[in-house]
Structures are given as C-alpha cells and as structure tokens.
N, C-alpha and C positions, 0 to 999 in steps of 0.2 A: 309939984313939978316932976316930970319924968327924969330919971337918972340918966346921965350921959354914959353911953357905952364906952368901954375901954378903947384906947387908940389901937388901931390895927398895926401889925408889924410891917406895914408897907413902907414905901419910900418916904424919906423925910421931906420937909417943905421944899418947895422949888428953889428958894433963894439960898438955902444953906447947902454946902458941899461937905458932907461928913461921911465917915465910913458907916456902913450898915453892918454893925458888928454881929447882930443876930444871924445874918446870912453867912458871915465868915465862920461862925461856929456851927452852922447847920451841916447836916450830911451832904447836901448839895454843894455847899461852899468848899468843904474839905475834898470832895470828889473832884471838883473843878481844879483845885490846886494840884492834885495828883495827875489829872489829865494834862494840864499845862506842862508839868515837869516831864512826864513820859513822852508827850508829844514833841517837846523840844529835844529830848534825848534821841528820839527817832529821827527827826529830820536833820539834826546836826550830825548824827552818825552817818547818815546817807550822804549828806552834802559835803562832808569832810573827806570823803573817799571818791575815787573814780567810779562813776556809775554810767550805765548805758541801758538802752532799750526800755523795758517796762519799768525800770527803777525811776525814770523820769515821771511817770504817772504816780508812783508811790510817793515820791517827794512832793509833787504837786498836791496830792490828796492830803498828806500829812500837814503841809504848811497851810492849806486852805482851812482845814478843820481846826488847826491850832489858832489861827487868826480869828476865826469865828468864835471859838471858845474864849479867847482872850477878850473879845468884845462883849460876850455874854457875861463873863466874870466881872469885867470892869463896870458895866452898866448895873449889874446886880449888887456889886460891892458898894457903889456910891448911891444906890437906890434911884437910878435915873432911867429905868426901863419905861416909865410913862412918857418919856420924851421921844420914843421910837414910834413913828406913825404906824397905825394899825396893829403892829405886833406888841406894842407896850400894853395894850388892854388884854392881850392874850399871852402874857409872859410865861405862864406855866406851860401852856400848849407849845409856845415857841421853843422853850427849853426841851420839852419832850420830843418834838420833831427833830430838833438839832441833834439830840443825843442818840436817838434810835435810828434815824435815817442817815444822817451825815456821819456822826461819830462812829457808830458800830459798823455801818455799811462801808464807809471809805477806809477805816482802819483795818477792817477784816480783809478787804481787797489788798491794801498795801502790805499787810502782814503776809498774806499768801504769796504775793509777788516776791517779797524779800526772802521768805522761806524757800521758795522755789530757786531763787538765785543762790542762796546759801548752799542748797543741796547740789546745785550744779558746780559750785566751787569747792566742794568738800574734799576733792582730791588734793588740793594744795595744803591741807591741814596735816599732811604726813611729815614726819621728821625728815630733815635733809632736803626739803623742797626749797629751792633757792630763789624763786621768783616772788614778786609781790603778791600777797594773798589777801583777797577780799572776803574770805569765808567768815572771819571773826566780825567784821563790820556788818555784813549782811545778816549774820545770825543775831548779833546784838540788836540791830534795828528790828528784826522780826520779833524778838522777845519783847522789846519795848512796845511795839505796835500791838501785839497780842494782849499785853496787860492793859494798855490804853483802851483797846476795844472793850475789854471786860469792865473797866471803870465807866466807860460810856454806857454800857448795858446797865450797870448798877444805878447810875444817875437817871437813866431813862425809866427804869422800873420804879425808882423813887418818885419821879414826877408823875408816872402813870398811877401809882398808888394814891398820891395826893389828889389827882384828878378823879379817880374812881370814888374817893371819899367826899367828892363835891367840894373840895377846897380849891381856891382860885389863886393862892399865893405860893411862892416857891419855898417858903419856910413855915 
C-alpha cells in the first residue's frame, strides 16, 4: 500500500480551536507581532494628542491597517483562514497584497505626513518655549510608522519569496 504523506502544516481540523504554534514561531508570525505593536504605538501616539488636517488621514490609515493586520494575525494564529471566502484559498497571496499594498503604502504615507507635521512644529522644541508642543508626538509617530512600514516590507518580501518558490502556505 502507498505510504501516507506527512500532514501539512496547514490549519487544524475545523472543529478544534487551537493555536497554530508553528505560525507563531515563523518569521511571518514574529513580524506580525512587531507590526501590531508598532502600529498600536503609532495610532495611540497620534490619537492621544491634538491633531488636525492631514493627521486625520494618517490616523485613519494606521488604524485601518492595524485592524486588518490583527484580523490576518488572528485567523493565521488559529488556523482559520480557510473560513474566509475566496481569500482563504489564496492566503499567501492575501498576506502578500496586504503587506506590500496596504501596509507599506499606507504606513509610508502616514509616516510622511507625520514627519512633515513634526518638521513644521520643530520650532517649539527650543528651550524656553512655553506653549504646548506636538513635535515629540509627531516625531514619535513618524518613527513608529517608518519602522512599521519596514516590517511590512520585510513580511511582504517573505511572502513573495515563498510564492516565487511555488509554496502556497504562509509558513
């Protein structure tokens, strides 16, 4: 009789709800944790301070990408991507498009906006300036956004390399 192939590292059986530990230890899982942490730092920093103008878009972009990343992370962590119609069968491609188009694109735009706003507020960083200064908050958000964009680029390149090697799974 033919030998049974080893089980794939795909999602567990539909009835059980357990952690997909291999994903959590994979490069993509670790990058997702970093993306979630830096994304939260970005939008909490912006939302905790007075913001106006284009910072509204930066905050919207950061929260949107963060929520989508949280959904991807949760579905991957519990091995439930097969439950997502149409996208579940293309999970590696879904992660690739999310990382390169949304993650890098929106975080790069948000980082540019916050960097521009930090530059415009750099005058209040002088000693003896008595008014409320948003320079530090804008600069912190810009740094977090820049690092988050780099993490999305790395995870997108990881997914792209797996796709180019004709692999269809995220780990």
